[in-house]
C-alpha positions as CSV (number, residue, x, y, z in Angstrom):
1,M,29.6,-13.4,-8.2
2,S,26.6,-11.1,-8.1
3,N,23.2,-11.1,-8.7
4,V,22.5,-7.6,-9.0
5,I,21.1,-6.0,-12.2
6,E,21.7,-2.5,-13.0
7,L,18.4,-0.9,-13.5
8,F,17.9,2.4,-15.4
9,P,14.5,4.0,-13.9
10,R,12.1,6.0,-16.3
11,D,12.3,9.8,-15.5
12,D,8.3,9.4,-15.1
13,Q,8.5,6.8,-12.5
14,P,10.5,7.8,-9.6
15,T,11.6,4.6,-7.2
16,A,12.8,3.6,-4.0
17,T,14.8,0.7,-2.7
18,G,13.8,-1.6,0.6
19,E,13.5,-4.6,2.2
20,A,11.2,-7.1,0.5
21,F,9.8,-10.7,1.4
22,C,8.7,-13.7,-0.4
23,L,5.1,-14.8,0.6
24,Q,5.8,-18.5,-0.8
25,C,9.5,-19.6,0.0
26,R,9.9,-16.4,3.1
27,H,13.2,-15.6,0.9
28,E,14.4,-12.0,1.9
29,W,16.2,-9.3,-0.3
30,Q,16.5,-5.9,-0.8
31,A,14.0,-4.6,-3.8
32,V,13.4,-1.7,-5.7
33,V,10.0,-0.8,-5.8
34,P,8.0,2.2,-7.8
35,I,7.1,5.1,-5.3
36,G,3.4,6.0,-5.1
37,K,2.1,2.6,-5.1
38,S,0.4,0.8,-2.1
39,V,2.0,-2.2,-0.8
40,C,-1.2,-4.1,-2.5
41,E,-0.4,-3.0,-5.4
42,I,3.0,-4.5,-6.0
43,L,4.0,-7.7,-6.3
44,L,7.8,-9.0,-7.3
45,E,9.0,-11.9,-8.5
46,C,10.9,-13.7,-6.0
47,P,14.6,-14.0,-6.7
48,Q,14.9,-17.7,-5.2
49,C,11.8,-19.1,-5.9
50,Q,11.0,-17.1,-9.2
51,T,7.1,-17.2,-8.0
52,M,5.4,-13.5,-8.5
53,T,4.8,-13.5,-4.8
54,G,7.2,-11.0,-3.8
55,R,5.9,-7.7,-1.2
56,P,7.8,-5.0,-0.1
57,H,8.0,-5.0,3.9
58,Y,7.0,-1.2,4.4
59,D,4.7,0.7,2.4
60,F,5.8,3.7,0.8
61,A,4.2,7.4,0.8
62,P,4.8,10.8,-0.5
63,A,6.7,13.2,1.8
64,G,4.3,15.7,3.6
65,K,1.1,13.4,2.7
66,V,1.7,10.8,6.0
67,W,-1.2,11.1,8.8
68,E,0.5,10.7,12.6
69,C,-1.5,10.2,15.5
70,D,-0.5,12.8,18.8
71,C,1.2,9.8,20.0
72,G,3.7,9.6,16.9
73,C,2.2,6.6,15.4
74,Q,1.5,6.1,11.6
75,L,-0.2,2.7,11.5
76,F,-3.8,3.1,11.6
77,Y,-7.0,0.7,11.7
78,I,-9.9,1.6,9.5
79,M,-13.0,0.7,12.0
80,P,-16.6,1.1,11.4
81,E,-16.7,4.0,14.2
82,G,-13.3,5.9,13.0
83,H,-9.6,5.4,12.8
84,F,-8.2,3.4,15.4
85,C,-4.6,3.9,16.6
86,P,-3.0,0.8,17.7
87,N,-0.1,2.6,19.7
88,C,-2.4,4.5,22.5
89,G,-5.7,3.4,21.7
90,N,-7.3,6.5,20.5
91,Y,-10.1,6.7,18.3
92,N,-10.6,9.7,15.6
93,R,-14.1,9.3,15.1
94,Y,-15.8,10.5,11.7
C-alpha cells in the first residue's frame, strides 16, 4: 500500500520536491514545497507524528539569483563586519 497523495499544483505557485525531516520525531520523507519561499517560512505536516514541525532539508532559490563565493560555496553567515564564507573563511565586507 502506498501513502503517496497525488497533488495538482496551481499554475501560479510552482513547486519542487525534496528531502524533509521532522523536528519533533526526526522522521525523514520526500516533500513537495513551494518555490520562492525561505526554509523559515515553510512548515510541513510530518506524516509520522502529524505535527506541523516538518522542515525542508535544503533551501530553494530561483535559478540565477544565488550568490556564490569565489571558492564555490553558496552558504554565507551574516556577520557585523560583512558576509562570512565558512568554506574558505573569506569576509565580504560591507
